[in-house]
C-alpha positions in Angstrom: -1.6 20.1 -21.2 -2.3 21.7 -17.8 -5.8 23.2 -17.7 -6.3 25.5 -14.8 -9.7 26.9 -13.8 -10.0 30.5 -12.9 -8.9 31.1 -9.3 -7.3 27.7 -8.9 -5.2 27.9 -5.7 -1.5 27.1 -5.7 -0.9 24.2 -3.2 2.0 21.8 -2.5 0.1 19.4 -4.8 0.0 21.7 -7.8 3.6 22.7 -7.2 4.6 19.0 -7.2 2.7 18.4 -10.5 4.2 21.5 -12.1 7.7 20.5 -11.1 7.2 17.1 -12.6 5.7 18.6 -15.8 2.7 16.3 -15.5 -0.6 17.1 -17.3 -3.4 17.7 -15.0 -6.6 19.7 -14.6 -7.8 21.8 -11.7 -11.4 21.9 -10.5 -12.7 24.3 -7.8 -16.2 24.2 -6.4 -18.0 25.8 -3.5 -17.4 23.6 -0.5 -20.4 23.1 1.8 -19.1 22.7 5.4 -22.1 20.5 6.2 -20.8 17.9 3.6 -18.5 16.4 6.3 -21.6 15.4 8.3 -23.8 14.5 5.3 -22.6 12.9 2.1 -18.9 13.4 2.8 -16.2 15.4 1.2 -15.5 13.0 -1.7 -19.2 12.5 -2.8 -19.6 16.3 -2.6 -16.6 16.6 -5.0 -18.0 14.0 -7.4 -21.3 15.8 -7.5 -19.8 19.2 -7.9 -17.4 17.9 -10.7 -20.2 16.0 -12.4 -18.2 12.8 -12.7 -18.7 9.2 -11.7 -18.0 8.9 -7.9 -16.0 5.8 -8.7 -13.5 8.1 -10.5 -13.0 10.4 -7.5 -10.5 9.1 -4.9 -10.0 10.0 -1.3 -6.7 10.0 0.5 -6.6 8.2 3.8 -3.7 7.6 6.2 -3.3 4.5 8.3 -0.7 3.1 10.7 0.6 -0.3 9.6 2.4 -2.3 12.3 6.1 -2.5 11.3 5.8 0.1 8.6 4.4 3.2 10.2 2.1 5.6 8.4 0.9 4.5 5.0 -1.3 6.4 2.4 -4.3 4.5 1.0 -6.2 6.0 -2.0 -9.6 4.6 -2.6 -12.8 5.6 -4.5 -15.0 7.9 -2.5 -17.8 5.3 -2.7 -15.7 2.8 -0.9 -14.1 2.2 2.5 -10.4 1.5 3.0 -9.8 -2.2 3.7 -7.2 -2.0 6.4 -6.2 -5.6 6.3 -5.7 -5.4 2.5 -3.7 -2.2 2.9 -1.4 -3.8 5.5 -0.9 -6.8 3.3 -0.1 -4.6 0.3 2.9 -3.1 2.3 4.0 -6.4 4.0 2.2 -5.9 7.3 -0.4 -7.8 9.2 -2.5 -5.1 10.9 -3.4 -1.5 10.3 -5.5 1.1 12.1 -6.7 4.4 10.8 -4.5 7.4 11.7 -6.2 10.0 13.8 -7.2 13.2 12.0 -4.4 15.0 13.9 -1.8 12.4 12.8 -3.0 12.7 9.2 -2.8 16.5 9.2 0.6 16.6 10.9 2.1 14.1 8.6 0.6 15.3 5.3 0.6 19.1 6.0 -3.1 19.2 4.8 -6.4 19.6 6.6 -8.8 16.6 6.8 -11.2 16.8 3.9 -8.5 18.3 1.7 -5.6 15.8 2.1 -3.9 15.4 -1.2 -1.8 12.4 -2.0 0.6 14.8 -3.8 3.0 17.2 -2.2 2.7 15.8 1.3 5.0 17.1 3.9 6.9 13.8 4.1 6.7 10.9 1.6 5.0 7.8 2.8 4.4 4.4 1.3 1.4 4.8 -0.9 -1.1 2.2 -2.3 -3.7 3.2 -4.8 -6.8 1.0 -5.3 -6.4 -1.0 -8.5 -9.8 0.3 -9.7 -8.0 3.6 -10.6 -6.5 1.8 -13.7 -10.1 1.6 -15.1 -10.0 5.3 -15.9 -8.0 7.6 -18.1 -8.4 10.3 -15.5 -8.9 10.1 -11.7 -9.7 13.0 -9.4 -7.9 13.5 -6.1 -7.9 16.4 -3.6 -5.8 19.3 -4.6 -4.9 20.1 -1.1 -7.9 22.2 0.0 -11.5 21.5 0.5 -13.3 22.5 -2.7 -10.3 21.9 -4.9 -9.6 18.7 -6.9 -7.1 17.7 -9.5 -7.7 15.4 -12.5 -4.7 13.4 -13.7 -3.8 10.0 -15.2 -3.5 7.1 -12.7 0.0 6.3 -14.0 1.1 9.9 -13.1 -0.5 9.6 -9.7 1.5 6.4 -9.1 4.7 7.9 -10.4 4.5 11.0 -8.3 3.7 9.2 -5.1 6.1 6.3 -5.8 2.9 4.2 -5.2 1.8 0.7 -6.0 -1.7 -0.6 -6.8 -3.6 -3.3 -5.0 -7.2 -4.1 -4.2 -7.6 -2.1 -1.0 -11.2 -0.8 -1.3 -14.2 -2.5 0.2 -17.9 -1.7 -0.1 
């Protein structure tokens, strides 16, 4: 069942979830602009939601040689292992996309990039740790707005695969 909080914004991510008739929850919180310089957007979200930070995932874009842009989804407590991401999609090397490339491709602002409802579909890899949880939290498409959903639904809607792509 979809549980929406009061004043939950409609975004391309929620539209994609609604169209797919996927169960999800919405979670809004007051975003602190200083979070980008301090704890980071993801840890801010985990704290605001009151959930284990390992259960909150950030969406990152990287350029993989021979493949182009790829989405990597890892816990907010981790870093994206670029070599592992490249290997997961059959490449050898990867570099992080610039914020401008990520925003242009996804249609979202940095700090609010959702893996769902992106402007154009990209190969997507979710860290295998997501399968440890019944619910994972990802950006809903705006800073201060997260979505809770089953990892299987995240994989289905992104046509994603899982691999160990997170590093400490």
